[in-house]
SELOKOL-584149 format. One record per residue (C-alpha): residue in three letters; x, y, z. Coordinates in steps of 0.5 Angstrom, whole numbers, plus 500, padded with zeros to 3 digits. Layout:
BEGIN
AlaXYZ
...
//
This chain:
BEGIN
Met500500500
Leu506505502
Gln509504495
Thr502505491
Thr502512495
Val509514493
Glu508512486
Cys502516486
Leu506522488
Ile511521483
Pro508525478
Arg506531482
Leu513532485
Pro514538480
Gln508541482
Ile510540489
Thr517543488
Ala514549484
Leu509550491
Leu516550495
Ile518556490
Asn512560489
Pro507559495
Pro500562496
Tyr500569498
Lys501571505
Pro502578508
Pro509580510
Val510578518
His514582523
Thr519579527
Thr524581532
Cys529580527
Gly525584522
Val520583516
Leu519577513
Lys516579506
Val515572504
Pro513568510
Leu515561510
Gly507559511
Arg504552513
Thr503550506
Arg511550505
Leu512547512
Ser507541510
Leu510540504
Ala517540507
Lys514534512
Leu511531506
Val518530502
Ser521528509
Ala516522509
Leu517521502
Leu525521502
Ser525516508
Thr521511504
Asn528510500
His524508494
Pro529509488
Pro524511483
Leu522517488
Asn529518489
Ser530520482
Ala524524481
Leu526528487
Ala533529484
Gln530531477
Ala525536480
Asn531539484
Thr527539491
Ala532537495
Thr536544493
Val530548494
Leu529545501
Leu536547502
Asp535554499
Leu529555504
Phe533552510
Phe538558509
Glu533563507
Tyr529562514
Gly535561518
Leu530562525
Asn525557523
Asn526551527
Phe520547524
Leu523547517
His530546519
Ala528539523
Gln524537516
Val530539512
Glu535535517
Ser531529516
Cys531530508
Val539530508
His539525513
Ser535520509
Ile539522503
Ile546521506
Phe544514509
Trp540511503
Lys542504502
Glu542500495
Lys536496495
Thr537489493
Asp532483491
Leu532481499
Asp530488501
//
């Protein structure tokens, strides 16, 4: 069932990545560090959580599709753009951890 769910999301990865780059409009947010002209928002945080969960499956077609959509790079850019957002940082850290510790799948897996 998990593999079927992941397979259904693969064609949507370019759209997910596009939403990470161009989120729905949110008004600027005043913080103690200044004004965030484009706040991160719930949409992008939820998408980061989704990508993190998808990466943890280590499904080879998904891994390739994420690489083609450049999703990890977009998440890393957001990581540095929103330097004080610990919720986002936890998701991006989970993504990086999943990528670093991927293992080749064999017929026995």
